[in-house]
FIFI-718704 format. One record per atom (N, C-alpha, C): z negated, x, y negated. Coordinates in steps of 0.02 Angstrom, whole numbers, plus 50000, padded with zeros to 5 digits. Layout:
<pts>
ZXY/...
</pts>
This chain:
<pts>
433425965950755/433085964850691/433475968350635/433565965050579/433915967950523/433505973650493/433865978550467/433525984250436/433165982050373/432525984050366/432135982350307/432165988250258/432475987250201/432545992550151/432025991950095/431575987150100/431055986350050/430395989150077/430045992850036/429405995850056/428845990750044/428695986950096/428125982350091/427475986250096/426965983650063/426295986250073/425875980650105/425295982550132/424845977550159/424685972250107/424605974450045/424455969749991/425015964749981/425645966949988/426215962349983/426195957050038/426035959250098/426015954650155/425465949550145/424885951850121/424335947150109/424525941850059/424905943650008/425115938849957/425525933149987/425865934550043/426285929550075/425905925350126/425255926850136/424855923150185/424345918750149/424295912450170/423785908050143/423155908850185/422585909750154/421965910850191/421435906050167/420955904750211/420395900350195/419765904350179/419685910050211/419085914050200/419225921250220/418825925750193/418885932850210/418385934450265/418625937950317/418195939450375/417995946750375/417415948150403/417215955050417/417495956850485/417905962050487/418255963950548/417835968850589/417815967650654/417445971850701/417935976350738/417825982850733/418295987750762/417925992150812/418175992350873/417915996950923/418306003550919/417946008950909/418236015650909/418076018650978/418566018451023/418466020751092/418696027951095/418216032651094/418386039651081/417836044251108/417646049151068/417146054151089/416466052951059/416366047051030/415736045450997/415786046350922/415326043350886/415306043750813/414626046450792/414636052150758/414016054950730/413886052050662/413276050450648/413086047450584/413096052750530/413316050850470/413336055250412/413396050950350/413466054050293/413466050250230/414046045250226/414586046550262/415146042050262/415056036150310/414676037150363/414676032350418/413986029550437/413466031650401/412786029650419/412706022150428/412986018250384/412876011050385/413456007150416/413906010650448/414516007450473/414476005350546/414076008750586/414076007550658/413586001950675/413865996350700/413445990650718/413115991650786/413465995050832/413215995750900/413586001450934/413256004750982/413566010351018/413506009251094/414006012151129/413996011851202/414306018251230/413936021451274/414186027451308/414426025351378/415086025251386/415376023051450/415326028351504/415156034451484/415086039951533/414446039151573/413896037751537/413246037251571/412936030351565/413326025451540/413106018551536/412466017751495/412466020851436/411886020451392/412116018351322/411626017651278/411776015751209/411776021751162/411746027751189/411726033851149/412386037651155/412696039051098/413306043051097/413196049151053/413596054251066/413586060251023/414266063651027/414556064550969/415236067450965/415196075050962/415266078251019/415296085551021/416016088151013/416496083851024/417206085851023/417506085750953/417176082750905/417416082150836/418076078150834/418056072250862/418646068050862/418476060850842/418006057750878/417826050950862/417546050150791/417176055150769/416886054750701/417426054950647/417906059750648/418426059450597/418886053350604/418996050950665/419376044750673/419026039050637/418366038450648/417976033250616/417966034050540/417936040250517/417936041450445/418576039150412/419136040250445/419776037950417/419816030350415/419566027150468/419576019950470/419116016950417/418496019450412/417986015550376/417486019550335/417606026050324/417136029950285/416996026950216/416386027750192/416196024650128/416636026650070/416836033050067/417246035350011/417946037450032/418056038750096/418696041350119/419056036550166/418726031250187/419026026650235/419536021950204/420006019850246/420506014950225/420166008250210/419696006350251/419345999850241/418606000550256/418206002350206/417486003050218/417135996550235/417465990850225/417145984350234/417255981650305/417115985750354/417165983550424/416525985450461/416455982750521/415915984850565/416225988850622/415935994550637/416185998850691/415765998050754/416115997950810/415795997750876/415996004250910/415506008550918/415596015450939/415576015951015/416146017851045/416196018351118/416386025551136/415966028851174/416116035651196/416366035751268/416976038451278/417216039651346/417476046751354/417556050451299/417766057451301/417166062051299/417186067351338/416646072251339/416736077651287/416316082851291/416316088051240/416956092251239/417326092151295/417966095751299/418566091451281/418446085151261/418986080651243/419316077151301/419076078451360/419356075151419/418956068851436/419306064051465/418986057851485/419306055151548/418966050451578/419216047451640/419426040251626/419956038151660/420206031351652/419666026151666/419256027451716/418736022451733/418246021551675/418116026951637/417656026351580/418006022951521/418646024151512/419026020651461/419026013151476/419136011351538/419146004351557/418456001051545/417916004651563/417246002051550/417126001051475/417376005651435/417296005151363/417665999151334/418265997951359/418655992151336/418305985651357/418045985551418/417685979651442/417085978151396/416725983351377/416145982451332/416375979651265/416925982351238/417175980051174/417395972751177/417675970651233/417855963651242/417235959251239/416705961351273/416085957451273/415785957051203/415895962151162/415635962251094/416075958251046/416625955551071/417075951151033/417355954650971/417575960850980/417875964350923/418565961450907/418815963250849/419485961050828/420025966250846/419835972650843/420295978150855/419955983250900/420335985950947/420125991750986/420585997550968/420306002850940/420686008850923/420576014150976/421126016451006/421096021751057/421536027451033/421226032551005/421606038250977/421646043951027/421806042351088/421886047351140/422316044251194/422506048151245/422936045251296/422976049451359/423306046451408/423416049451473/424166049551488/424376053951532/425076054351551/425296048251590/424836045251626/424996039551668/424506033851657/424726027851672/424296021951669/424096020051740/423716014651746/423596011751812/423486004251805/423466000851860/423425993551860/422795991051825/422225994351837/421595992151807/421615992651731/421905998051705/421955998851633/422405993351604/422965992051636/423425986951612/423085980051614/422695978751665/422355972351671/421825971351617/421445976651602/420905975851553/421195975151483/421755978351469/422075977551403/422365970551397/422655967951451/422895961051451/422315956251439/421745957751469/421145953651458/420935953751384/420965959751353/420805960251282/421285955951240/421925956451256/422415952451220/422275944951226/422065942751285/421915935651296/421325933451253/420915938251233/420365936751188/420565938051115/421215938551103/421495939551035/421245946051003/421185951151045/420995957751021/421615962151017/421745965050960/422295969750951/422085976550978/422515979551018/422385986251044/422885991051011/422635995750973/423036000550936/422906007450964/423446011150980/423346017651013/423826022850986/423616029150987/424026034750965/424606035851014/425196036950988/425776038351030/425696044751069/425316049451040/425186055751074/425526061651040/425196067351041/425476073551013/425856077151069/426426074151088/426806076851145/427426080751121/427476082051057/428006086251028/428696083551046/428786077051036/429436074051046/429566071551116/429086072851162/429166070251230/428866063151232/428786060551292/428606053551300/427936051651271/427866045251257/427246042351231/426726042151287/426106043451268/425556043151316/425336035951328/424866035151375/424576028651390/423846028551368/423626022951340/423906016251344/424436014451292/424606019051246/425096017351194/425756015151224/425936017751283/426566016151314/426616009251343/426056005651347/426065998951375/426355993951325/426695988851348/427045984251303/426585980151259/425965979051280/425505974951241/424995979051202/425155985451190/424765989951148/425195992051089/424905992151029/425275994350970/425246001950966/425816005150975/425876012450979/426056015350911/425666020250889/425746022950821/425936030350822/426496031850788/426726038750780/426596041150709/426776047450696/426616050650632/427256052850595/427216052350528/427756054950485/427456059650433/427896063950407/427716068450353/427816064950286/427646068350232/427706065350166/428426063850147/428906067650176/429616066250161/429906060950208/429476057750247/429646052350293/430006054750356/430046061350366/430306063750429/429756063150482/429956062650544/429476062250598/429076068750603/428426068250608/428026074250618/428216077550685/428256084150685/428516087750743/428116086450805/427476084950798/427036084050856/427066076950885/427346072250848/427306065150867/427736063450927/427456059850975/427826057851034/428396053051018/428876052651063/429446048251055/429506043751117/429786037951106/429876033151160/429656026351137/429136023651169/428886017051151/428416017751091/428716018451031/428346018750968/428446012150932/427916009250907/427966002850872/427996003550796/427576007950768/427566009250697/427376016550685/427496018750623/427276025450602/426896024850536/426486029750523/426136030250459/425936037550448/425546038750395/425316045450379/425036049050440/425216055450447/424986059050505/424786066250493/424826068450430/424646075350414/424176075650354/423726080350355/423256081550300/422856075350281/422616071750331/422206065950318/421476068150311/421176066450256/420486068550242/419996064250281/419506067550312/418976063950346/418356068350350/417876066050390/417236069450397/417166072050468/416906078050476/416856080950542/416206078650577/416146080650640/415536078950678/414926082650650/415036087650608/414486091250576/414346088750505/414706083550484/414596080750418/414946084350362/415456088350378/415846091950327/416526088550319/416816089050260/417476086150248/418016091050270/418556088350297/419116092450320/419736088150322/420316091350333/420946087750340/421166088050413/421486082550435/421666081950505/422396079850513/422716082450565/423406080850582/423426077850652/423896073250664/423996070850731/424066063350735/424366061050789/424446053850798/423776050350808/423266053950830/422596051050834/422376048250767/422526052050715/422286050250649/422766045350615/423406045550635/423866040250614/423646033550640/423446033350704/423206027150734/422596024550696/422146029150677/421556027150639/421756024250572/422236027450539/422456025050474/422766018150480/423176017250533/423496010850545/422966005450559/422476007150599/421936002450614/421586000250550/421446004950506/421136003050442/421565998350402/422215999650399/422675995250362/422695988250393/422745987950459/422785981450492/422145977550483/421575981050481/420945977550471/420925974250402/421215977450351/421265974350285/421675967950289/422235968450322/422695962850326/422395956950364/422105958150423/421865952550462/421205949750435/420865953450392/420265950750360/420435944950314/421065944550294/421295939150250/421585933250289/421615933850355/421865928350396/421255925050428/421195918550418/420545915250426/420285914750497/420695915450548/420415915250615/420735920550659/420385922450711/420565928050753/421225926950790/421345921050815/421955919650852/422565920150807/422525917250747/423085917550700/423235924750680/422705928650670/422795935750652/423145939450708/422935938350769/423245941750826/423985939850832/424135933450826/424815931150831/425255933950776/424985934350715/425375936950659/425555944350670/425065948350689/425195955450698/425675956650755/425585953250811/426005954550869/426715951650862/426785946250824/427435942850821/427825943950756/427465945550702/427805945650637/427785952250599/427305956550615/427215962650575/427845966950576/428205967050632/428815971050635/429325969450582/429295963450555/429765961550502/429635965150437/429045968150430/428845971350367/428885978950369/429075981750426/429115989050431/429705991850391/429575997050352/430116000350314/430516004550363/431146002750372/431556005750425/431706013050410/431616017250461/431756024350457/432186026350517/432556031750511/432966034050566/433566029550576/433776028750639/434356024350652/434156017150637/434646013050626/434526006150605/434136002350659/433615998850637/433225994750682/432705998650721/432445995450773/431935998550816/432216004750849/431836010350846/432066016450879/431476020250908/431626025450946/431116029150984/430676033650942/430896035350881/430506039850839/430056036250790/430316030850761/429956027350707/429766020250724/429976017850782/429826010950801/430106005950752/429686001250732/429875996250682/429825998950610/429606005150603/429586008250537/428876009250510/428846009850445/428256011950409/427896005950378/427246005550388/426816000650355/426346004450309/426256001850247/425876005350196/425346001050164/424866004250131/424466001050080/424676004050014/424516000749959/424736003149893/424536010249880/423936012049904/423696018849895/424166023949927/424516021849980/424976026350015/425586028249974/425796023849930/426446024849897/426496031649864/425946034049836/425966040449801/426026046349849/425906045249914/425946050549963/426656051849986/427096047049974/427776047450002/428296048549948/428856051649968/429406052849921/429866046749920/429586040949903/429986034849900/429796030849838/430256026949816/430136022249761/430366015349783/430166010249748/430386003549765/430485999549702/
</pts>
């Protein structure tokens, strides 16, 4: 792929797409649960606890709530005009089991979401996880996952799978964030000092590829809301989005920055770049 030296924004990409109608995008946040607060009270359409197979979730780990706030918070979210599907598979210590992640993805598929956001990962994958993500893809569901805070070591799973969009983090000067994993990275975006809401309903700033993935999910939800059907949206993101990444690092696709940086106009002021 040729190096892209132009800083595209999501808004630029939308201008190049012809659409018939604007869709409300359904996003599954597969994480530690989402606590309701002033940012998220009206955002969660449905909840599922994959740990105990119930409809009640509670974020004791303070992770799923800030992830959701970045995606869709009323005043702080990238795209408040979405519906969230709250899936808990992480416990109060932030640990989770692959079997519960798989159950959560299965539930999200049945709910016919457009995007599954997984802002956590494991050192290894397994056949069942790979199969359920392939099943999601067959239903035209985009799976977006954090590359992992591995401090330059390998990308975690499911981000490391070929049919998952793996997101790394950059600093304001466009250098790779020191904590961001390297290897199978597809795109990068903001990863430090991201404002969100805590599980206690307080505002705070967050760092990490978990929150970069959330930011990316919010941006992609804006973009695909302008593409009139789910299949076309899935095909565009998986086959064409790489053409719009602002190239960083060595020329072309690389292990630190992937296909490069994707932005919304609001992002431009955060970076030391002009266009």
